[in-house]
C-alpha positions in Angstrom: 95.0 109.4 120.2 95.2 110.9 116.8 92.0 111.3 116.0 91.8 114.5 113.7 95.6 114.1 113.5 96.7 111.1 112.1 99.0 112.6 108.8 97.2 115.6 108.9 100.5 117.4 108.9 102.8 116.5 105.9 105.6 114.2 107.1 109.3 115.6 106.4 112.6 114.1 105.8 111.9 109.9 105.6 114.2 108.5 106.4 114.6 106.6 109.5 115.2 108.0 113.2 115.0 111.6 111.6 112.5 112.8 113.7 109.4 112.8 111.1 107.2 115.9 112.0 109.3 117.6 115.3 110.8 120.2 114.2 113.6 121.5 116.1 112.1 121.7 119.3 114.6 119.9 121.5 116.4 118.3 118.9 120.0 119.2 118.6 122.3 118.9 115.6 126.3 117.8 116.2 127.1 121.4 115.9 124.6 123.0 118.0 125.7 120.5 120.5 129.2 121.4 120.2 128.6 125.1 120.8 126.5 124.3 123.7 129.0 122.1 125.3 131.1 125.0 124.5 129.5 127.9 126.3 129.0 125.3 129.1 125.1 125.0 128.4 125.3 121.3 128.3 128.0 119.1 129.9 126.4 115.9 130.5 126.0 113.4 127.4 123.6 110.8 128.5 124.8 107.6 125.9 121.9 105.1 125.6 120.5 101.9 123.8 117.7 99.8 125.2 118.0 96.7 127.1 115.4 93.4 126.1 112.8 95.0 129.2 112.8 98.3 127.0 115.1 100.0 129.8 117.9 102.5 128.8 121.0 101.3 129.4 123.9 103.6 128.9 126.7 106.0 130.5 126.8 109.3 131.3 130.1 111.3 129.1 131.0 114.6 129.8 130.3 116.7 126.8 133.9 117.5 125.6 134.5 114.1 125.9 131.3 113.1 124.2 132.5 116.0 121.3 136.1 114.5 121.1 135.0 110.8 120.9 132.4 112.1 118.1 135.1 113.6 116.4 137.2 111.1 116.1 134.6 108.3 115.1 135.2 106.4 118.1 132.3 104.4 119.7 131.0 103.8 123.2 132.0 100.6 124.7 129.4 98.8 126.6 129.0 95.1 128.2 127.4 92.7 126.3 125.8 90.9 129.5 123.7 93.8 128.8 121.9 92.2 126.4 122.0 89.0 128.5 120.1 89.9 131.8 116.9 89.5 133.7 114.9 92.0 135.1 117.1 92.0 138.3 120.3 92.1 136.3 121.5 88.8 136.8 123.3 87.0 133.9 121.6 84.1 132.5 122.6 81.1 130.9 121.5 80.2 127.2 122.2 83.1 124.6 124.5 82.6 122.2 125.8 86.4 122.3 127.2 86.4 125.9 127.8 84.3 128.1 130.3 83.1 131.2 132.4 81.0 128.6 132.7 83.8 125.9 134.0 85.9 128.7 131.0 88.6 128.8 133.6 91.3 126.3 132.2 94.3 125.0 129.7 95.4 122.4 129.8 99.0 120.4 127.5 101.8 121.7 127.1 103.6 117.7 125.1 107.0 118.4 122.6 108.0 116.2 123.4 111.5 116.2 119.7 111.9 114.5 118.0 111.4 118.0 120.0 113.5 119.6 118.5 116.0 122.0 118.2 118.2 125.2 116.9 116.6 128.3 115.3 119.8 130.4 114.3 118.1 133.3 117.6 116.7 134.2 120.2 120.4 134.4 122.4 120.6 131.4 121.9 116.9 130.2 121.5 116.1 126.3 121.1 112.5 125.7 121.8 110.0 122.2 120.2 106.6 121.2 122.9 104.0 119.9 122.4 101.2 118.0 124.1 98.3 119.3 127.6 96.8 117.2 130.4 93.8 117.3 133.6 95.3 117.3 134.3 94.5 113.7 131.0 96.7 113.2 127.9 94.1 112.3 124.7 94.8 114.1 123.9 93.0 116.8 120.7 91.0 115.5 118.5 90.4 118.8 119.4 94.0 119.9 115.9 95.8 120.3 116.5 98.4 118.2 118.1 96.5 115.2 115.4 93.7 115.5 113.0 96.9 114.5 115.4 98.3 111.6 115.7 95.1 110.0 112.0 95.2 109.9 111.9 98.9 108.5 114.1 97.6 106.2 112.2 94.8 104.8 109.3 97.0 104.6 111.3 99.6 102.2 112.4 97.3 100.0 108.6 96.6 99.4 107.8 100.3 99.0 106.4 101.0 102.7 107.5 103.1 105.3 105.3 101.9 108.8 104.0 104.6 110.7 103.2 104.4 114.2 101.8 106.1 117.5 101.8 104.4 120.7 99.6 105.2 123.9 101.4 104.3 127.2 99.3 104.7 129.8 100.5 104.7 133.5 99.8 105.2 137.3 100.7 108.1 139.7 101.3 107.3 143.0 101.7 109.5 146.1 104.8 107.2 147.4 108.3 107.8 146.0 109.9 104.9 144.6 111.7 104.6 147.8 108.5 104.1 149.7 107.2 102.0 147.4 110.1 99.6 147.8 110.4 99.9 151.5 106.4 99.0 151.7 107.4 95.9 149.2 104.7 98.0 146.6 101.4 97.6 148.9 99.5 99.9 150.6 100.2 102.3 147.3 98.2 105.5 147.4 96.4 106.6 143.9 96.9 110.0 143.2 93.2 110.7 142.7 90.8 108.3 144.8 87.9 107.6 142.5 88.0 107.0 138.6 89.3 110.0 136.6 88.5 109.2 132.6 88.6 112.5 130.9 87.3 114.7 134.0 88.9 117.4 134.1 88.4 118.7 137.7 90.4 115.6 139.0 92.8 115.3 136.5 93.8 119.1 137.9 94.9 117.9 141.0 97.6 116.1 139.3 98.5 118.9 136.6 101.6 120.1 138.3 103.1 116.7 137.6 101.5 116.0 134.1 102.6 119.8 132.6 105.8 118.8 133.5 106.2 115.9 131.7 104.2 117.5 128.7 106.5 120.8 128.1 109.5 118.3 129.1 109.0 115.7 126.3 108.0 119.0 124.1 111.5 120.6 125.1 113.4 117.1 124.3 111.8 116.7 120.8 108.5 114.9 121.4 105.4 116.6 119.9 102.8 116.5 122.5 98.9 116.1 122.1 97.2 115.5 124.9 97.4 114.5 128.5 94.0 112.9 130.3 92.7 110.8 132.8 92.2 106.7 132.6 90.0 104.2 133.8 91.1 104.1 137.2 92.2 105.7 140.2 95.1 107.3 139.7 95.7 106.2 136.1 96.8 108.7 133.5 98.1 108.7 130.0 100.0 111.5 127.6 100.0 111.4 124.0 102.4 112.0 121.9 102.0 112.9 118.1 102.1 109.8 115.3 105.8 109.3 113.8 107.6 106.1 111.8 108.1 103.0 113.7 111.7 104.1 114.8 111.0 107.4 115.5 108.2 106.7 117.6 110.3 103.5 119.5 112.5 106.4 120.6 110.4 108.5 121.5 108.5 105.9 123.5 111.6 104.8 125.5 112.6 108.3 126.2 109.5 109.5 127.6 108.9 106.4 129.5 112.3 106.9 131.0 111.9 110.7 131.5 107.9 110.2 132.9 110.1 108.3 136.0 112.8 110.3 136.3 110.0 113.3 136.7 107.9 111.9 139.4 111.2 110.8 141.4 112.2 114.7 141.4 108.5 115.5 142.7 108.9 112.8 145.6 106.4 110.5 144.1 106.2 107.6 141.5 104.9 106.2 137.9 104.0 102.4 137.5 103.7 101.0 133.4 103.3 97.8 135.1 100.3 96.0 132.9 98.6 94.8 136.1 100.0 96.3 138.9 97.0 95.0 141.3 94.5 92.4 140.5 91.4 95.0 141.4 93.1 97.6 139.1 92.1 98.0 135.5 95.4 97.4 133.6 97.9 99.9 131.7 97.5 99.7 127.9 100.3 100.6 125.1 97.6 101.2 122.5 99.4 101.0 119.1 98.6 103.3 116.2 99.9 101.5 112.9 99.9 102.3 109.3 101.8 102.7 105.8 102.9 105.4 103.4 103.8 104.6 100.2 105.2 107.3 98.3 105.2 109.7 100.6 101.3 109.3 101.0 99.0 107.2 103.4 98.7 104.3 101.7 95.7 102.9 103.5 93.5 105.9 102.3 93.1 104.5 98.8 94.4 100.6 98.5 91.7 98.7 100.1 93.1 95.4 99.2 96.4 96.7 101.1 94.8 97.8 104.1 92.6 94.0 104.9 96.2 92.1 103.7 98.2 94.3 106.5 95.2 93.6 109.4 94.6 90.0 108.3 98.7 89.3 108.5 98.6 91.0 112.4 95.8 88.8 113.0 97.1 85.5 111.9 100.3 86.4 113.5 99.8 87.6 116.6 99.8 84.5 118.5 103.3 83.2 117.5 104.5 86.7 118.2 103.1 87.4 121.3 106.3 87.0 123.2 107.0 90.5 121.6 104.2 91.7 122.2 103.5 90.7 126.1 107.2 90.1 127.3 106.8 89.5 131.5 104.7 87.1 133.2 102.6 89.8 134.5 101.7 90.9 130.7 99.0 88.2 130.7 97.3 89.0 134.1 95.8 92.1 132.2 93.7 89.9 129.5 90.1 89.9 131.4 86.8 90.1 130.0 85.3 93.9 130.9 88.5 95.1 131.8 88.8 97.5 128.2 92.1 95.0 127.4 91.4 92.4 124.7 91.2 88.7 124.8 90.6 88.3 121.2 91.9 88.8 117.9 88.9 89.8 116.8 88.9 92.8 114.7 86.1 95.3 114.7 84.8 99.2 113.4 85.7 101.6 116.3 85.0 98.4 118.7 87.2 98.9 121.9 86.1 95.1 122.8 88.3 93.8 120.6 92.0 93.3 119.7 92.0 95.1 116.6 90.2 98.5 116.5 89.6 100.2 113.1 89.7 104.1 113.3 89.8 107.2 111.5 89.3 107.9 107.7 90.5 108.1 104.0 94.7 109.6 105.5 93.9 108.9 109.0 92.7 105.3 108.7 94.7 102.4 110.9 94.9 100.1 112.8 94.9 100.0 116.4 95.9 96.7 118.2 94.8 97.4 121.9 96.9 94.1 122.8 100.1 95.6 124.1 100.3 96.6 128.0 102.3 99.5 129.7 105.6 97.2 129.9 105.7 96.7 126.4 109.4 97.0 124.8 108.4 99.8 121.9 110.8 98.5 119.4 110.3 94.4 119.8 106.2 95.3 119.5 106.4 97.6 116.3 108.8 95.1 114.8 106.0 92.7 115.4 103.6 94.8 113.9 105.4 95.5 111.1 106.5 91.8 110.8 103.0 90.5 110.9 101.5 93.1 108.5 104.2 92.3 105.8 103.4 88.3 106.3 100.0 89.8 105.0 100.5 91.8 102.9 103.3 89.2 101.0 100.9 86.0 101.7 97.7 87.9 100.3 96.1 86.8 103.6 91.9 87.2 103.7 90.7 89.2 106.2 88.0 87.4 108.0 84.9 89.5 108.5 84.6 92.2 111.3 83.1 91.2 114.8 80.1 93.4 115.8 79.2 93.1 119.5 80.9 92.2 122.6 84.3 90.4 121.3 85.0 89.5 124.8 81.4 86.7 124.6 82.2 86.0 121.0 84.1 82.7 119.7 86.8 84.8 118.3 90.5 83.1 118.2 92.3 84.2 121.4 95.6 85.8 121.9 97.5 83.5 124.4 96.8 84.0 128.0 99.7 82.5 129.5 103.3 83.1 129.1 103.6 79.5 128.7 101.2 79.3 125.7 103.4 82.2 124.1 106.7 80.0 124.3 104.8 77.3 122.8 103.2 79.2 120.2 106.8 80.6 119.3 108.6 77.6 119.3 106.4 76.1 117.1 105.7 78.4 114.6 107.4 79.9 111.3 106.5 82.9 110.7 108.6 85.0 113.3 111.8 82.7 112.3 111.1 83.6 108.9 110.9 87.5 109.6 113.5 87.8 112.4 115.9 84.9 111.9 116.9 82.2 114.2 119.3 84.5 116.1 116.5 87.0 116.8 114.0 84.3 118.1 116.1 81.6 119.6 117.5 84.8 121.8 113.9 85.7 122.9 112.4 82.4 123.3 115.6 81.9 126.1 114.3 85.6 127.4 110.8 84.2 127.8 111.9 80.5 129.2 113.8 82.5 131.9 110.8 85.0 132.8 108.5 81.7 132.8 111.1 79.5 134.6 112.2 82.2 137.1 108.5 82.8 137.9 107.4 79.4 138.3 109.9 79.2 141.7 108.7 81.9 143.6 105.9 81.3 145.9 103.3 84.5 145.9 101.8 86.4 148.5 98.7 84.7 147.1 99.6 81.1 147.7 100.1 82.3 151.6 97.0 84.3 152.0 95.5 80.9 150.5 97.3 78.1 152.3 99.3 79.4 155.1 96.5 78.1 158.2 93.9 76.5 156.1 95.8 74.5 153.5 
């Protein structure tokens, strides 16, 4: 992803959420939305934010009502339990910001009109992403978009604009979501029965759907670069142009939600699960990151800055694992020889390392291969920025590059289980210094809950192993 394209197009407005390099495409100004609502071209506006799991949560507003509310400078309300739930939407105790004791009241969803866009695959529909605020106007700090914005502001204070690009892989299955649910997600059928990495003929079989995704995302204001087959039967990847980290995270969540909606409309399903089956290659989310300074690529001319930014990620990622690998399943992906890294080593164009250095001059960047397809992009980008800034501020020294097979090296390992990741975050101090106690305690409660719920489950593996022979 991004080879030959990263930074070749001069960035435009550098304000956060301004949509660097997107041009107009499917983005809408508020005036354009007003006109399209009046003409009837748009009658529905989805008002959404991301929860801890990275899912879009929100409401559908009638277009005319949305316009009236924005003109009156009103915000949309949502229950504050939405940032205190597990994947099953069960309210979980232990969160400072929301609980039964506090009555699960509302917080305000404040639309960021710079994210307003058409959604071409849904009839007469637009979407806007929101920042989450308390009723007194202060931001809800553990909200994922707020976590990233805080790190963007921290970087801006040092004169930097973090730039990212996420490569998000998925599996395309022939079963619909309804069928997959009824089958308890067993015996699923990949769209192509053999490995289709870079395979033009095999990806032609899936092209009707992939074309809808590429063109739909382009119509939603996200500049598409390419799509290709990946490293296992039915595995695909669609790549997009880099942007400032906040815009990229916004694009990421619109794409991930939209790809599932398009699959549903075609009677099939897509999963971004990090490791759907133990015998399958995992879904990765490789994240490319660099810094702009004075609107120019900083790594092109400042070797020390580049080395400290990378050294910070190597030093901090063990502690920040919960923000990069957020589920029990995330850690099943880390296996030797699986294209998923197991170490915090770095190397030049070495895909066995956790950090792969690619590009030259203006396109030079760090690709972290650690996150999986289940990652919340706001939290992962925030972790990358926080770690990189820590390395810069502390003037950390970069260890030597690894040459050869990182899987067989003695390089420091990334946590291999959620339990290990929790312990690293509990015992560390870097995350608290970067994010604050409220954010760290919030996501510790999330991770502990994930681990506790899993610990109570009897798995199919246990039944197969012990039902008769145990």
